[in-house]
C-alpha positions as CSV (number, residue, x, y, z in Angstrom):
1,X,164.7,48.7,137.2
2,X,163.3,48.1,133.8
3,X,159.7,48.4,135.1
4,X,160.5,51.7,136.8
5,X,162.1,53.1,133.7
6,X,159.2,52.0,131.5
7,X,156.6,53.5,133.9
8,X,158.5,56.9,133.9
9,X,158.7,56.8,130.1
10,X,155.0,56.3,129.8
11,X,154.2,59.1,132.2
12,X,156.5,61.5,130.2
13,X,154.9,60.5,127.0
14,X,151.4,61.0,128.3
15,X,152.4,64.4,129.7
16,X,153.8,65.4,126.3
17,X,150.7,64.4,124.5
18,X,148.4,66.3,126.9
19,X,150.7,69.4,126.6
20,X,150.6,69.3,122.8
21,X,146.9,68.9,122.9
22,X,146.3,71.9,125.1
23,X,148.8,74.0,123.1
24,X,147.0,73.1,119.8
25,X,143.7,73.9,121.3
26,X,145.0,77.2,122.6
27,X,146.4,78.0,119.2
28,X,143.0,77.2,117.4
29,X,141.0,79.2,119.9
30,X,143.4,82.2,119.6
31,X,143.3,82.0,115.8
32,X,139.5,82.2,115.6
33,X,139.4,84.9,118.2
34,X,142.1,87.2,116.8
35,X,141.4,86.8,113.1
36,X,138.0,88.6,113.0
37,X,139.5,91.4,115.0
38,X,142.4,91.7,112.6
39,X,140.1,91.6,109.5
40,X,137.9,94.3,111.0
41,X,140.9,96.4,111.7
42,X,142.3,95.9,108.3
43,X,139.0,96.7,106.7
44,X,138.8,100.0,108.5
45,X,142.3,101.1,108.1
46,X,143.7,99.6,104.9
47,X,140.7,100.0,102.6
48,X,140.8,103.6,101.3
49,X,138.3,103.3,98.4
50,X,135.7,106.0,98.4
51,X,132.9,103.6,97.7
52,X,133.2,99.9,98.7
53,X,130.7,97.8,96.9
54,X,129.4,95.2,99.3
55,X,126.0,95.4,97.8
56,X,125.2,91.6,98.0
57,X,126.5,91.2,101.5
58,X,124.7,94.3,102.7
59,X,121.4,93.3,101.1
60,X,121.5,89.8,102.5
61,X,122.9,90.6,106.0
62,X,121.3,93.9,106.8
63,X,118.7,95.4,104.5
64,X,116.3,92.4,104.5
65,X,116.4,91.9,108.2
66,X,113.7,93.3,110.5
67,X,116.3,95.1,112.6
68,X,115.8,98.8,112.3
69,X,119.3,100.3,112.5
70,X,118.5,103.8,111.5
71,X,119.9,106.7,113.4
72,X,122.8,104.7,114.9
73,X,125.3,106.4,112.6
74,X,123.8,109.6,111.3
75,X,125.5,112.4,109.5
76,X,125.4,115.8,111.1
77,X,123.0,117.7,108.8
78,X,121.3,121.0,108.7
79,X,118.4,122.5,106.9
80,X,120.5,123.9,104.0
81,X,122.1,120.6,103.3
82,X,118.8,118.6,103.4
83,X,116.8,121.1,101.3
84,X,119.5,122.4,99.0
85,X,117.7,121.3,95.8
86,X,114.4,122.8,97.1
87,X,116.1,126.0,98.2
88,X,117.7,126.4,94.7
89,X,114.3,126.0,93.0
90,X,112.8,128.4,95.6
91,X,114.9,131.2,94.0
92,X,113.3,130.5,90.6
93,X,112.6,133.7,88.6
94,X,109.6,132.1,86.9
95,X,106.4,133.9,87.8
96,X,103.5,131.5,88.4
97,X,100.0,132.4,87.5
98,X,97.5,132.5,90.3
99,X,94.2,131.3,88.9
100,X,90.8,132.1,90.3
101,X,88.6,129.4,91.7
102,X,86.2,129.7,88.7
103,X,89.2,129.3,86.3
104,X,90.5,126.2,88.1
105,X,87.0,124.8,88.3
106,X,86.6,125.3,84.5
107,X,89.9,123.6,83.9
108,X,88.9,120.6,86.0
109,X,85.6,120.3,84.1
110,X,87.4,120.6,80.7
111,X,89.7,117.7,81.4
112,X,87.0,115.7,83.2
113,X,88.8,115.7,86.5
114,X,86.6,114.7,89.5
115,X,87.2,112.9,92.7
116,X,84.6,110.2,92.1
117,X,86.4,109.0,89.1
118,X,89.7,109.0,91.0
119,X,88.2,107.0,93.8
120,X,87.0,104.4,91.3
121,X,89.9,104.2,88.8
122,X,92.8,105.2,91.1
123,X,94.1,107.4,88.3
124,X,94.8,111.1,88.8
125,X,95.0,113.8,86.1
126,X,98.5,115.3,85.9
127,X,97.3,118.9,86.7
128,X,99.9,121.1,88.2
129,X,98.4,124.1,90.0
130,X,101.3,126.1,91.4
131,X,99.4,128.5,93.7
132,X,96.2,128.3,95.7
133,X,93.4,130.6,94.5
134,X,92.7,133.5,96.9
135,X,89.0,133.0,96.6
136,X,89.1,129.5,98.0
137,X,88.2,130.8,101.5
138,X,85.2,132.5,100.0
139,X,83.6,129.2,98.8
140,X,80.6,128.9,101.1
141,X,80.0,125.2,100.6
142,X,82.4,123.2,102.9
143,X,82.2,120.2,100.6
144,X,83.1,122.3,97.5
145,X,86.0,123.9,99.3
146,X,87.3,120.6,100.4
147,X,86.9,119.1,97.0
148,X,88.7,122.0,95.4
149,X,91.6,121.7,97.9
150,X,92.0,118.0,97.4
151,X,91.9,118.2,93.6
152,X,94.7,120.8,93.7
153,X,97.0,119.0,96.2
154,X,96.4,115.4,95.2
155,X,98.4,115.4,91.9
156,X,101.3,117.2,93.6
157,X,101.5,114.6,96.4
158,X,101.2,111.6,94.0
159,X,103.8,113.1,91.8
160,X,106.4,113.5,94.6
161,X,105.6,110.0,96.0
162,X,106.1,108.7,92.5
163,X,109.6,110.3,92.3
164,X,110.5,108.6,95.6
165,X,109.1,105.3,94.3
166,X,111.3,105.5,91.2
167,X,114.4,106.4,93.3
168,X,113.7,103.5,95.7
169,X,113.4,101.1,92.8
170,X,116.8,102.4,91.5
171,X,118.3,102.0,94.9
172,X,117.3,98.3,95.0
173,X,118.7,97.8,91.5
174,X,122.0,99.2,92.6
175,X,122.0,97.0,95.7
176,X,121.5,93.9,93.7
177,X,124.5,94.6,91.4
178,X,128.0,93.3,92.0
179,X,129.5,96.5,90.8
180,X,128.3,100.0,90.2
181,X,129.0,102.6,87.5
182,X,130.4,106.1,88.2
183,X,126.9,107.5,87.4
184,X,125.3,105.2,90.1
185,X,127.9,106.2,92.6
186,X,127.3,109.9,92.0
187,X,123.6,109.3,92.3
188,X,124.0,107.6,95.6
189,X,126.2,110.5,96.9
190,X,123.4,112.9,95.9
191,X,120.8,110.8,97.8
192,X,123.0,110.5,100.9
193,X,123.0,114.3,101.0
194,X,119.3,114.7,100.4
195,X,118.3,112.2,103.1
196,X,120.9,113.3,105.6
197,X,122.7,109.9,105.6
198,X,126.4,109.1,106.1
199,X,128.3,108.0,103.1
200,X,127.7,104.3,102.4
201,X,125.0,103.9,105.1
202,X,122.7,102.1,102.7
203,X,120.6,100.6,105.5
204,X,119.5,104.0,106.7
205,X,119.0,105.3,103.2
206,X,116.7,102.4,102.4
207,X,114.6,103.2,105.5
208,X,114.4,106.9,104.7
209,X,113.8,106.8,101.0
210,X,110.2,105.8,101.1
211,X,106.7,107.2,100.5
212,X,104.2,108.8,102.8
213,X,100.6,107.7,102.4
214,X,98.6,110.1,100.2
215,X,95.7,110.2,102.7
216,X,98.1,111.2,105.5
217,X,99.7,114.0,103.5
218,X,96.3,115.4,102.4
219,X,95.0,115.3,106.0
220,X,98.1,117.2,107.3
221,X,97.8,119.8,104.5
222,X,94.1,120.2,105.3
223,X,94.8,120.6,109.1
224,X,97.8,122.9,108.7
225,X,96.1,125.3,106.2
226,X,92.4,125.1,107.2
227,X,91.7,123.4,103.8
228,X,93.8,126.0,102.0
229,X,92.5,129.2,103.7
230,X,95.5,130.1,105.9
231,X,97.8,133.1,105.4
232,X,100.8,130.8,105.2
233,X,99.2,128.7,102.4
234,X,98.0,131.7,100.4
235,X,101.0,134.0,100.8
236,X,103.8,131.4,101.2
237,X,102.5,128.3,99.5
238,X,103.2,126.5,102.8
239,X,100.9,123.5,102.9
240,X,102.4,121.9,106.0
241,X,103.5,124.7,108.3
242,X,107.1,123.7,108.1
243,X,109.4,125.8,110.2
244,X,112.7,127.4,109.1
245,X,115.6,129.2,110.8
246,X,117.6,129.9,107.7
247,X,115.3,130.1,104.7
248,X,112.8,132.6,103.6
249,X,109.6,132.5,105.6
250,X,106.6,134.2,107.2
251,X,106.6,135.1,110.9
252,X,103.7,133.7,112.9
253,X,101.5,136.6,114.3
254,X,101.2,135.0,117.7
255,X,104.8,133.8,118.0
256,X,106.2,133.7,121.5
257,X,109.0,136.0,122.5
258,X,112.4,134.6,122.0
259,X,111.3,132.2,119.2
260,X,112.9,133.4,115.9
261,X,111.6,130.6,113.7
262,X,109.4,131.3,110.6
263,X,107.0,129.2,108.6
264,X,109.0,128.4,105.4
265,X,107.9,130.1,102.2
266,X,107.9,128.2,98.9
267,X,107.9,129.3,95.3
268,X,105.2,126.8,94.5
269,X,102.9,124.3,96.2
270,X,104.9,121.5,94.6
271,X,108.1,122.5,96.5
272,X,106.1,122.6,99.7
273,X,105.0,119.0,99.2
274,X,108.6,117.9,98.4
275,X,109.9,119.6,101.5
276,X,107.2,118.0,103.7
277,X,108.2,114.5,102.5
278,X,111.9,115.3,103.0
279,X,111.1,116.5,106.5
280,X,109.2,113.3,107.6
281,X,111.9,111.2,105.9
282,X,114.9,112.8,107.6
283,X,114.1,114.6,110.9
284,X,115.0,112.6,114.0
285,X,111.6,113.6,115.5
286,X,109.9,111.2,113.0
287,X,112.2,108.3,113.5
288,X,109.4,106.2,115.0
289,X,107.2,106.9,112.0
290,X,109.9,105.6,109.7
291,X,110.4,102.5,111.9
292,X,106.7,101.8,111.8
293,X,106.7,102.2,108.0
294,X,109.6,99.8,107.7
295,X,107.8,97.2,109.8
296,X,104.8,97.4,107.5
297,X,107.2,97.0,104.5
298,X,108.8,94.0,106.1
299,X,105.4,92.4,106.7
300,X,104.4,93.1,103.0
301,X,101.6,95.3,104.2
302,X,100.4,98.5,102.6
303,X,101.4,101.8,104.2
304,X,98.5,102.6,106.6
305,X,98.0,106.3,107.3
306,X,96.2,105.6,110.6
307,X,99.0,103.5,111.9
308,X,101.7,106.0,110.8
309,X,99.8,109.0,112.1
310,X,100.2,107.7,115.7
311,X,103.8,108.8,115.5
312,X,103.1,112.4,114.6
313,X,102.4,113.6,118.1
314,X,105.4,115.9,118.0
315,X,104.4,117.5,114.7
316,X,102.3,120.0,116.6
317,X,102.2,121.3,120.1
318,X,98.8,119.7,120.7
319,X,100.4,116.2,120.7
320,X,97.9,113.4,120.8
321,X,95.0,115.7,120.0
322,X,96.7,116.5,116.7
323,X,96.8,112.8,115.9
324,X,93.0,112.5,116.7
325,X,92.3,115.4,114.4
326,X,94.3,113.8,111.6
327,X,92.6,110.5,111.9
328,X,89.1,112.1,111.9
329,X,90.0,114.0,108.7
330,X,91.2,110.8,107.1
331,X,88.1,108.9,108.1
332,X,85.4,111.5,107.6
333,X,86.6,112.4,104.1
334,X,87.4,108.9,103.0
335,X,91.0,109.9,102.1
336,X,92.3,106.4,102.1
337,X,90.5,106.0,98.8
338,X,93.5,108.0,97.3
339,X,96.3,105.9,98.7
340,X,96.6,103.7,95.7
341,X,96.2,106.5,93.2
342,X,98.6,106.8,90.3
343,X,99.4,109.8,88.1
344,X,98.3,109.6,84.5
345,X,101.2,110.5,82.1
346,X,101.2,114.1,80.9
347,X,101.3,115.1,77.2
348,X,105.0,115.7,77.6
349,X,105.5,112.2,78.9
350,X,103.6,110.8,76.0
351,X,105.5,112.9,73.5
352,X,108.8,111.4,74.8
353,X,107.5,107.9,74.0
354,X,106.7,108.7,70.4
């Protein structure tokens, strides 16, 4: 009898141990399964701060990875929202002077501004020509006409890229901080709006807030305006043929019936360049261009205009032929020489340092 009782006792004890083990295991598994769900729920529903600063985590876990997450959570944007600052300046009452080609040429000679020096030194004179000269289409020499056009648009493109570079540097400074000031938060809100990005979507903002190679911008301006001779360029300062449905613009002469778009008109050539960069950096059509640019950045490579041009097949109706034309313009005119160009400080910039 004792042996039977002892055997039953051992069986019960073993059963209890196994049961407790399985219950403990079930509890641990459940804990690690449920906890992340609860934390995620709490983070979404109980954190009502307008701006949550997870800069370090975001930088380490998202921004430095090769994953391109742009467009997964885009804000619904429209032309007026994206270009609000440009449209405001478009209403400027300041009348710009339209210089003749001879006057512009004299100015370039006076300040010793020539493309050979720029190619060698990578330094560009800070000359701001607001309007193209009407006589540019009368320049008989193709080389002289191209040189005149490049010298006019080059400082404008470099200037706008420089603004983006400064903004991008500021963005990374903010991301590396544990806390941000009210001024930094307001600056971020402004940039979210300009780049059509949802609030706090720093990953997409980083992808969009970047430069376009100077050589690519010059090539597109040359193609879209016939090296500065088109009606859109001379009457509307439209260097890139950007369409508009809400802003002031010029109606294409051969527009198809039912198409009510216009080529956007700008107060100055500078605003046209700014709108062009904003367009490539925000429109969903150029998502692949931005992905390719980010891949180059992740590989610590310079931005290659030939590589990026491959993603501009939808910029014009001619598709792949448009890409071929751009690449020929870049190669035949050695436009890559200007990709590393930097703008010399203006007299105003120098005065501010004194």
